[in-house]
C-alpha positions in Angstrom: 90.2 78.1 -59.3 87.6 79.8 -58.1 84.9 77.8 -59.5 86.3 74.6 -58.8 86.2 75.7 -55.1 82.9 76.6 -55.5 81.8 73.8 -56.9 83.3 71.8 -53.5 81.3 74.3 -51.7 78.3 73.2 -53.4 78.5 69.8 -52.9 79.2 70.4 -49.6 76.8 71.8 -49.3 74.4 69.5 -50.6 75.6 66.3 -49.0 75.2 68.1 -45.7 71.4 69.9 -46.6 71.3 65.9 -48.2 72.7 64.4 -44.5 70.5 66.7 -42.8 66.8 65.1 -44.9 68.0 62.1 -43.9 69.1 62.9 -40.3 65.2 64.3 -40.2 64.0 61.7 -42.3 65.3 59.3 -39.3 63.3 61.2 -36.7 60.5 61.4 -37.7 60.4 57.4 -38.5 61.2 56.2 -35.3 58.1 58.7 -34.3 55.3 57.5 -36.6 56.4 54.6 -35.6 56.2 55.1 -31.6 52.6 56.6 -33.1 52.2 53.0 -34.8 52.9 51.1 -31.5 50.8 53.6 -29.1 47.9 53.3 -31.9 47.4 49.4 -31.8 48.2 48.9 -27.9 45.0 51.6 -27.3 43.5 49.4 -29.8 44.3 45.6 -27.9 43.7 47.7 -24.3 40.2 48.8 -25.2 39.3 44.9 -27.1 40.4 43.7 -23.6 37.9 46.3 -22.3 35.3 44.5 -24.0 36.3 41.3 -23.9 35.5 41.7 -20.3 32.9 43.5 -20.4 31.0 40.8 -22.8 32.2 38.2 -20.3 30.4 40.0 -17.2 27.7 40.6 -19.7 27.6 36.8 -19.9 28.0 35.5 -17.1 25.4 38.0 -16.0 22.9 36.2 -18.3 23.6 33.0 -16.8 23.0 34.0 -13.5 19.6 35.1 -13.9 18.8 32.1 -16.6 19.6 30.0 -12.9 17.2 32.7 -11.2 14.8 32.2 -13.2 15.6 28.2 -13.4 14.7 27.8 -9.4 11.0 29.4 -9.1 10.2 26.7 -12.3 12.2 23.5 -9.5 10.0 24.3 -7.5 6.5 24.3 -9.5 7.7 20.9 -11.2 8.2 19.5 -7.2 4.4 20.6 -6.1 2.9 20.5 -10.4 1.7 16.5 -10.8 4.4 14.3 -12.4 3.3 14.9 -16.3 4.7 19.0 -15.8 7.1 17.8 -13.9 9.0 16.1 -17.3 8.5 19.3 -19.0 10.1 21.8 -16.4 13.3 18.6 -16.0 13.5 18.5 -20.3 14.7 22.5 -19.1 17.5 21.2 -16.2 18.2 17.9 -17.1 21.1 18.2 -14.5 18.1 17.5 -11.9 16.1 14.8 -13.9 17.8 11.8 -11.8 15.9 13.9 -8.2 12.3 13.6 -9.3 13.1 9.9 -11.6 13.9 8.7 -7.3 11.2 10.6 -5.8 8.2 9.3 -8.6 10.2 6.0 -7.8 10.1 6.4 -3.8 6.7 7.0 -3.9 5.5 4.6 -5.9 5.8 0.7 -2.9 4.5 3.6 -0.6 0.7 2.8 -2.9 1.8 -0.6 -3.0 1.6 -1.2 0.9 -1.7 1.7 0.6 -3.2 -1.1 -1.4 -2.5 -4.3 0.9 -3.1 -3.2 4.6 -7.4 -2.8 3.5 -6.8 -6.1 2.7 -5.4 -7.3 5.6 -8.4 -4.5 8.0 -10.9 -6.8 6.2 -9.6 -10.2 6.7 -9.1 -9.4 10.1 -13.0 -7.7 10.2 -14.1 -11.2 9.3 -16.5 -12.7 11.5 -14.8 -16.2 12.2 -17.1 -19.4 11.6 -17.6 -20.6 15.1 -17.5 -24.3 14.9 -21.1 -26.3 14.3 -22.3 -27.3 17.6 -23.2 -31.5 18.0 -27.0 -31.9 18.6 -29.2 -34.6 18.1 -32.9 -35.3 17.8 -35.1 -35.7 20.2 -39.4 -36.1 19.8 -42.3 -37.5 22.3 -46.1 -39.0 20.9 -48.1 -39.4 23.5 -51.8 -40.4 23.8 -54.3 -37.7 23.8 -52.9 -35.1 21.5 -50.0 -35.4 23.0 -46.6 -35.0 21.0 -43.9 -33.1 20.5 -42.0 -32.5 17.1 -38.5 -33.6 16.1 -35.7 -31.0 18.1 -32.4 -30.2 17.9 -31.2 -31.0 22.0 -27.7 -30.5 22.2 -25.0 -33.2 22.1 -22.8 -34.1 25.3 -20.0 -36.4 25.3 -21.7 -39.7 27.5 -25.6 -39.1 26.7 -28.0 -41.8 26.4 -31.3 -42.0 25.8 -33.1 -41.1 29.0 -30.6 -37.6 29.5 -31.4 -36.3 25.8 -35.4 -36.6 27.0 -34.1 -35.2 30.9 -33.0 -32.2 28.4 -36.3 -32.3 26.0 -37.4 -32.2 29.3 -36.7 -29.0 30.7 -37.0 -27.1 27.0 -40.3 -27.4 26.4 -41.2 -28.1 30.4 -42.9 -30.9 30.3 -43.2 -33.9 33.6 -41.1 -36.8 33.7 -41.4 -39.9 36.4 -38.7 -42.8 36.1 -37.1 -44.8 38.7 -34.0 -46.6 38.7 -31.2 -45.2 37.5 -28.5 -46.9 34.5 -29.5 -50.6 33.4 -32.2 -50.2 35.7 -34.3 -47.3 34.2 -37.8 -47.2 33.3 -40.0 -44.6 31.9 -42.9 -44.8 34.0 -45.0 -41.3 31.8 -43.5 -38.3 30.4 -46.0 -34.8 31.0 -48.3 -36.6 33.4 -49.5 -40.2 30.7 -48.0 -43.2 32.7 -47.6 -47.0 32.2 -51.1 -48.5 32.2 -53.0 -45.7 31.4 -54.6 -47.5 28.0 -53.8 -51.3 29.7 -52.6 -53.4 31.6 -49.3 -53.4 28.9 -49.5 -50.1 27.7 -46.4 -47.7 28.6 -43.3 -45.7 26.9 -41.1 -47.6 24.5 -38.0 -45.4 22.6 -36.5 -45.5 19.2 -32.8 -44.9 17.9 -32.0 -44.4 14.3 -36.2 -45.9 14.3 -34.5 -49.2 15.4 -36.1 -50.7 18.4 -34.2 -51.3 21.6 -34.1 -53.3 24.5 -32.1 -51.8 26.9 -32.5 -49.4 29.4 -33.2 -45.9 28.4 -30.7 -45.3 31.0 -27.7 -46.9 29.7 -27.7 -46.6 25.8 -25.9 -44.8 25.1 -25.8 -41.5 21.8 -24.1 -40.9 19.2 -24.0 -37.1 17.5 -26.7 -36.8 15.1 -28.7 -39.7 16.5 -32.7 -39.4 15.9 -34.1 -40.4 19.0 -38.0 -40.9 19.3 -40.3 -41.2 22.6 -43.8 -43.5 21.8 -46.6 -44.3 23.8 -47.4 -47.5 23.0 -51.1 -49.0 24.3 -52.0 -52.3 24.5 
């Protein structure tokens, strides 16, 4: 009986020890679990901190790029067209502004091209209308003569009035009597009728044709050629 009781006691002790061991193990296991969870949380926190620092670095690098891009844009606006295109390739978002500036400047060149032509036309001298004239000459005796001379044509001019205009222009004298259809030229530059005979005196032709009308009654047209000739008898 004593051995049985001793054996039971040993079993009880063993059971107790096993239970104590299990209890100890059960206590250690949650600690390990808690430790593992704590380490995982620390790792997660460190990863978040690293991610935040990386994001800050990336944002700073983007800000630096934008700050560096601004001087290049300013340079592109002040540089020639070829440099502007190169700067715009690095900043495509602002290409439209540069192209608008280029297209807006093109018409100004066209307006600047047409203005000098208009000024040249304004500066060009206007052609004055051609003056109307007739041609008068005088052929006397003793070497007196006046070559074919342009005389301004006046409306209502006659063979006598153009002769009078020529006398005023060349400064020689006229002797005449009457007016209109009764006008008669007696002498030109002191060469009088009947100086070279009883029937000598002055006659006139218009475009090579003789006229029986008085010189004061013969109407002249623009461009006519009138010649006064002393006829000797």
